[in-house]
Structure formats: C-alpha cells, structure tokens
FILUMDO-854761 format. One record per residue (C-alpha): x negated, y, z negated. Coordinates in steps of 0.05 Angstrom, whole numbers, plus 5000, padded with zeros to 4 digits. Last residue first. Layout:
<atoms>
@east->X; north->Y; up->Z
...
</atoms>
This chain:
<atoms>
@east->3337; north->0853; up->3176
@east->3290; north->0808; up->3213
@east->3219; north->0834; up->3208
@east->3181; north->0832; up->3274
@east->3107; north->0819; up->3274
@east->3068; north->0839; up->3335
@east->3006; north->0798; up->3350
@east->2950; north->0844; up->3371
@east->2924; north->0844; up->3442
@east->2994; north->0854; up->3466
@east->3046; north->0813; up->3502
@east->3115; north->0821; up->3471
@east->3168; north->0769; up->3485
@east->3141; north->0718; up->3435
@east->3163; north->0760; up->3374
@east->3129; north->0727; up->3314
@east->3174; north->0718; up->3253
@east->3173; north->0750; up->3184
@east->3222; north->0727; up->3131
@east->3255; north->0785; up->3096
@east->3325; north->0764; up->3116
@east->3313; north->0692; up->3096
@east->3288; north->0715; up->3027
@east->3349; north->0759; up->3019
@east->3395; north->0701; up->3037
@east->3362; north->0656; up->2986
@east->3369; north->0709; up->2932
@east->3442; north->0718; up->2950
@east->3456; north->0644; up->2944
@east->3420; north->0638; up->2877
@east->3457; north->0697; up->2845
@east->3424; north->0764; up->2836
@east->3458; north->0813; up->2789
@east->3466; north->0887; up->2807
@east->3530; north->0895; up->2768
@east->3578; north->0909; up->2825
@east->3542; north->0865; up->2875
@east->3537; north->0806; up->2827
@east->3611; north->0811; up->2811
@east->3636; north->0815; up->2882
@east->3653; north->0741; up->2889
@east->3686; north->0744; up->2820
@east->3732; north->0799; up->2842
@east->3728; north->0862; up->2800
@east->3785; north->0897; up->2764
@east->3761; north->0960; up->2730
@east->3755; north->0982; up->2657
@east->3737; north->1051; up->2631
@east->3808; north->1071; up->2611
@east->3812; north->1024; up->2551
@east->3881; north->1000; up->2528
@east->3882; north->0927; up->2548
@east->3806; north->0921; up->2545
@east->3809; north->0932; up->2469
@east->3759; north->0985; up->2446
@east->3811; north->1032; up->2417
@east->3846; north->0974; up->2381
@east->3783; north->0954; up->2344
@east->3772; north->1026; up->2321
@east->3845; north->1030; up->2300
@east->3839; north->0967; up->2258
@east->3776; north->0992; up->2223
@east->3808; north->1061; up->2211
@east->3868; north->1029; up->2177
@east->3825; north->0983; up->2135
@east->3784; north->1043; up->2112
@east->3846; north->1083; up->2095
@east->3875; north->1025; up->2054
@east->3809; north->1014; up->2018
@east->3804; north->1087; up->2000
@east->3875; north->1087; up->1973
@east->3864; north->1024; up->1933
@east->3799; north->1052; up->1904
@east->3841; north->1111; up->1877
@east->3801; north->1175; up->1875
@east->3831; north->1197; up->1941
@east->3811; north->1268; up->1960
@east->3737; north->1261; up->1941
@east->3737; north->1189; up->1966
@east->3760; north->1216; up->2033
@east->3688; north->1233; up->2051
@east->3672; north->1158; up->2052
@east->3728; north->1140; up->2101
@east->3687; north->1155; up->2162
@east->3628; north->1113; up->2138
@east->3671; north->1054; up->2119
@east->3706; north->1056; up->2186
@east->3641; north->1060; up->2224
@east->3612; north->1002; up->2184
@east->3673; north->0959; up->2203
@east->3678; north->0982; up->2275
@east->3610; north->0960; up->2298
@east->3617; north->0887; up->2278
@east->3690; north->0888; up->2296
@east->3675; north->0918; up->2365
@east->3626; north->0861; up->2377
@east->3676; north->0808; up->2356
@east->3729; north->0837; up->2400
@east->3684; north->0829; up->2460
@east->3698; north->0873; up->2520
@east->3631; north->0908; up->2517
@east->3612; north->0966; up->2472
@east->3584; north->1027; up->2507
@east->3523; north->1039; up->2551
@east->3549; north->0998; up->2610
@east->3607; north->1046; up->2620
@east->3648; north->1013; up->2675
@east->3672; north->0955; up->2632
@east->3695; north->0895; up->2672
@east->3764; north->0864; up->2680
@east->3777; north->0799; up->2719
@east->3830; north->0781; up->2666
@east->3820; north->0708; up->2644
@east->3750; north->0697; up->2670
@east->3729; north->0766; up->2646
@east->3755; north->0753; up->2576
@east->3718; north->0686; up->2574
@east->3652; north->0718; up->2594
@east->3661; north->0776; up->2546
@east->3675; north->0726; up->2490
@east->3610; north->0688; up->2507
@east->3568; north->0752; up->2506
@east->3555; north->0811; up->2551
@east->3555; north->0878; up->2514
@east->3541; north->0866; up->2440
@east->3507; north->0797; up->2439
@east->3474; north->0807; up->2506
@east->3466; north->0749; up->2554
@east->3436; north->0766; up->2621
@east->3478; north->0759; up->2684
@east->3539; north->0715; up->2691
@east->3512; north->0658; up->2733
@east->3524; north->0634; up->2804
@east->3544; north->0561; up->2799
@east->3579; north->0564; up->2731
@east->3604; north->0633; up->2751
@east->3644; north->0602; up->2808
@east->3671; north->0549; up->2761
@east->3695; north->0600; up->2711
@east->3724; north->0647; up->2764
@east->3762; north->0590; up->2798
@east->3788; north->0566; up->2730
@east->3817; north->0634; up->2714
@east->3848; north->0641; up->2783
@east->3882; north->0573; up->2777
@east->3906; north->0591; up->2707
@east->3943; north->0654; up->2731
@east->3914; north->0722; up->2708
@east->3919; north->0743; up->2636
@east->3949; north->0807; up->2610
@east->3910; north->0855; up->2566
@east->3936; north->0868; up->2495
@east->3880; north->0826; up->2468
@east->3872; north->0769; up->2418
@east->3826; north->0731; up->2370
@east->3758; north->0765; up->2376
@east->3769; north->0814; up->2319
@east->3791; north->0794; up->2249
@east->3846; north->0829; up->2212
@east->3898; north->0813; up->2265
@east->3956; north->0857; up->2244
@east->3934; north->0911; up->2292
@east->3940; north->0865; up->2352
@east->4011; north->0845; up->2331
@east->4032; north->0918; up->2329
@east->3998; north->0934; up->2395
@east->4037; north->0878; up->2429
@east->4002; north->0815; up->2451
@east->3988; north->0804; up->2525
@east->3935; north->0751; up->2515
@east->3921; north->0705; up->2456
@east->3856; north->0666; up->2446
@east->3868; north->0594; up->2428
@east->3832; north->0563; up->2368
@east->3804; north->0493; up->2366
@east->3774; north->0465; up->2302
@east->3700; north->0449; up->2291
@east->3665; north->0383; up->2298
@east->3613; north->0414; up->2346
@east->3670; north->0446; up->2386
@east->3632; north->0453; up->2451
@east->3601; north->0384; up->2444
@east->3669; north->0352; up->2433
@east->3702; north->0391; up->2490
@east->3651; north->0369; up->2541
@east->3602; north->0422; up->2564
@east->3591; north->0462; up->2628
@east->3542; north->0519; up->2619
@east->3536; north->0591; up->2639
@east->3470; north->0618; up->2611
@east->3432; north->0613; up->2677
@east->3357; north->0607; up->2685
@east->3365; north->0543; up->2725
@east->3439; north->0526; up->2739
@east->3477; north->0493; up->2683
@east->3501; north->0423; up->2665
@east->3506; north->0409; up->2590
@east->3556; north->0352; up->2597
@east->3546; north->0321; up->2666
@east->3533; north->0251; up->2639
@east->3596; north->0253; up->2596
@east->3604; north->0207; up->2535
@east->3535; north->0200; up->2503
@east->3519; north->0275; up->2509
@east->3444; north->0283; up->2516
@east->3401; north->0299; up->2454
@east->3337; north->0335; up->2474
@east->3358; north->0367; up->2539
@east->3431; north->0373; up->2516
@east->3428; north->0447; up->2499
@east->3499; north->0459; up->2475
@east->3481; north->0429; up->2407
@east->3447; north->0492; up->2383
@east->3372; north->0489; up->2371
@east->3360; north->0542; up->2425
@east->3388; north->0594; up->2378
@east->3454; north->0630; up->2370
@east->3471; north->0688; up->2324
@east->3421; north->0743; up->2343
@east->3408; north->0714; up->2411
@east->3351; north->0670; up->2436
@east->3322; north->0664; up->2506
@east->3284; north->0609; up->2544
@east->3345; north->0564; up->2548
@east->3389; north->0619; up->2576
@east->3433; north->0653; up->2525
@east->3503; north->0625; up->2523
@east->3566; north->0628; up->2566
@east->3622; north->0577; up->2568
@east->3655; north->0527; up->2615
@east->3694; north->0474; up->2577
@east->3709; north->0402; up->2598
@east->3757; north->0350; up->2569
@east->3784; north->0338; up->2640
@east->3812; north->0408; up->2643
@east->3779; north->0476; up->2655
@east->3779; north->0500; up->2583
@east->3746; north->0569; up->2585
@east->3697; north->0587; up->2530
@east->3686; north->0624; up->2465
@east->3640; north->0616; up->2404
@east->3662; north->0646; up->2338
@east->3622; north->0681; up->2283
@east->3609; north->0674; up->2209
@east->3665; north->0624; up->2201
@east->3622; north->0574; up->2163
@east->3564; north->0578; up->2212
@east->3606; north->0570; up->2276
@east->3680; north->0581; up->2291
@east->3715; north->0554; up->2352
@east->3742; north->0587; up->2415
@east->3791; north->0574; up->2470
@east->3811; north->0614; up->2532
@east->3861; north->0570; up->2567
@east->3853; north->0557; up->2642
@east->3869; north->0483; up->2637
@east->3918; north->0472; up->2580
@east->3910; north->0467; up->2505
@east->3965; north->0434; up->2463
@east->3939; north->0363; up->2465
@east->3876; north->0384; up->2428
@east->3913; north->0418; up->2371
@east->3918; north->0493; up->2361
@east->3892; north->0545; up->2311
@east->3910; north->0616; up->2328
@east->3909; north->0638; up->2255
@east->3936; north->0693; up->2210
@east->3993; north->0721; up->2251
@east->4013; north->0653; up->2278
@east->4013; north->0628; up->2350
</atoms>
C-alpha cells in the first residue's frame, strides 16, 4: 500500500478484504466486504430510504436493471440495507481500493483523506466473511450517514468493534473527516492573530484536522467494545427476522384445554 493511494488490482483482493471505490468524482467512497466469487456484501439505505450522498437511483438497486451476469446480484432481505452485489455492480466502473488495518499512528496521520485506514487490527478472514454473511440475512440496523454507514458496516465486519456512545461520531473515517475539517478550521481561526502567515495558519489547521481524525479512530478510542455478530441485535436493540418471528410465537395465545370454566381461559405462552 502507498502513502497516497490504496489502489489495488482485481487479482490482488482476497476474500475478507475491506474494499472501497469512489463515487461522484471522488466526492465520497462506498465500502464493502469482498466475500469471494466476485461478490461483495455492503450496506446501503433501504430501498424506501435515501441518504445525503446516495439515492435510490444508484446501480446497487437491481429492481429496474438486473445484473446480466449474476442472478443473485442485488439480493437483500426485505427492509434491509445489507446487499449482495457482484464486483462489477459494486464498482460501477470505478477502481478498487483496499482499506488498511493495523497501521501505525504515523502512517495514519499521513493519510490526508479519511476512510482509508485504521490503527485497529483485523480479525481473521473467515470471521470477517461470517459476519458479513450473517448481517446479509439479519440486517445492520438503520442507515445513518454519520453514525451507521457503509464504512461502519465494513469496519464492524473486520473488527467486531462497536461504539458505546451512540450520540457521538461512528466508526467511519469519512464521517470524522467531514466533521473534523470544519472543526479544525474553527479552532485555528483565533491563531490568525498570532500567525499572520497564511502558511502557518494552514499548517496548524492541517495538524488539527489530522489529530481530530486520529482521536476518532476505533483503534485508539476508549468507547468501543467487541460484540459478537449473533449478539449485535440484542446490544443495539435491533430486530432481525428470526427474532421477530420468535417474539410473535411467544406472544401467540392458545386455549388451555385442562381448565373447565364457564369462560374460556386464555393462556399466553412466555
């Protein structure tokens, strides 16, 4: 991997890799987990929702224009934003970039753009693929561009780490960059009185921007916990299809034939 780009070729990616590609002339990047067989599992807003950067007209929704190569491309559970796409549909003619894990703080700070690396260590590929495929069947909650987006999904699949503080910024490096840049500019503004040189102000602003990104990286944050994918819905209060079915079965009312009364007694199975 280079300091300026994480661009890779198709034959270089391996199952379990966290890959991404840029959209809208490098305005933002879309992330997913390569699971092998030219397939990528990634997270998007559900079909009836729209985010700030992605709309229902994106290619990942194959309802109007099915993939000519893979019949299962575009598969997702109802009302879920986790989707299985072929690599071509995921890339949309873009290049492949590979997200880096376990980088040193010095390397992290040299990355001017967020959403390219983390100091956190990755779990083994088989664990990563298991998480991605499990979430394909059970969902990853509601999409939120700042707290629960495609990069957050891929980061969780690779590390199993979740943010405890739901009010703060999520795991996404892109989100922290969006917030960090204005914050750095605002904090450096008073220094203009002490540093009349534009170069000095720009240097301080860039330094604050990099440090704000580093402070929100999941590898150094203290508000992250390791959560098993099977316990994800319980920890975050989500409802997966299997759990909803079990709850409906538990709440089903049945007649107790062993009780003889004038009124039929209803027993609720708990």
